[in-house]
C-alpha positions in Angstrom: 0.0 -60.1 90.7 0.2 -56.4 90.0 3.9 -56.2 91.2 4.9 -59.3 88.9 3.0 -57.2 85.9 4.9 -54.1 86.7 8.3 -56.1 86.8 7.7 -57.5 83.2 6.9 -53.9 82.0 10.0 -52.3 83.8 12.5 -55.1 82.3 10.9 -55.8 79.0 9.5 -52.6 77.9 11.1 -49.8 80.0 14.9 -51.5 79.8 15.3 -51.1 83.7 17.6 -54.0 85.0 17.0 -53.5 88.7 14.3 -53.0 91.2 14.6 -51.8 94.8 12.3 -53.6 97.4 12.2 -51.1 100.2 9.6 -52.3 103.3 9.2 -49.5 105.8 8.9 -51.8 108.7 11.6 -53.4 110.5 9.6 -56.5 111.2 9.8 -57.2 107.0 13.6 -57.1 107.2 14.0 -60.7 105.5 11.4 -59.7 103.0 13.7 -58.1 100.2 16.3 -61.0 100.6 13.6 -63.5 100.4 12.0 -62.1 97.1 15.6 -61.8 96.0 16.0 -65.6 96.3 12.8 -66.4 94.7 12.7 -64.0 91.9 16.5 -64.0 90.8 16.9 -68.0 91.0 13.3 -68.5 89.2 13.8 -65.8 86.7 17.5 -65.7 86.4 18.2 -68.1 83.6 19.1 -67.5 80.3 17.7 -70.6 78.7 14.1 -71.9 78.3 12.6 -74.9 80.1 13.8 -76.9 77.0 17.2 -75.6 77.2 16.9 -73.4 74.1 18.8 -69.4 74.5 16.4 -66.9 75.2 16.1 -63.9 72.9 15.6 -61.6 75.7 17.0 -60.5 78.9 15.2 -62.6 81.6 14.7 -61.4 85.4 15.8 -58.2 87.0 18.1 -57.6 89.9 16.4 -57.4 93.2 17.7 -55.6 96.1 16.9 -53.6 99.1 16.0 -53.7 102.9 13.9 -51.8 105.4 13.5 -48.5 104.3 14.2 -47.5 107.9 17.6 -49.2 107.7 18.8 -48.8 104.1 22.2 -48.1 102.9 23.1 -44.8 102.2 24.9 -46.0 99.0 22.0 -47.6 97.3 19.9 -44.8 98.3 22.5 -42.5 96.6 22.5 -44.6 93.3 18.3 -44.2 93.4 18.3 -40.5 93.7 21.1 -39.3 91.8 22.3 -41.9 89.6 20.5 -44.3 87.2 16.5 -44.9 87.1 15.4 -47.7 89.3 11.8 -48.7 89.9 11.1 -48.9 93.8 8.6 -50.9 95.6 7.9 -49.3 98.8 5.9 -51.5 101.3 4.3 -49.8 103.8 2.1 -51.5 106.9 -1.1 -50.1 108.7 -0.1 -51.3 112.3 3.1 -52.7 113.3 3.3 -55.9 115.6 6.4 -54.6 116.9 6.8 -52.2 120.0 
């Protein structure tokens, strides 16, 4: 719930169109693509359920991969380019060796 509310805040009030999802565990390598699919397909529509065009931007651009394997290109953008809210997801104990 908290991450959902933060997404609404970041998009609607702060004007940030993108979010990086950065789990720090290789076992969660499919987590960011899963959230990307669910979130962007559900919230990426420009019309309401009645088919009326929205007067605001809906959804956000979600991207990412495990922080242990992240692409230099998008880390460069996050660190030295534009402001992109990041969800860092850690674990207490890995189930992988």
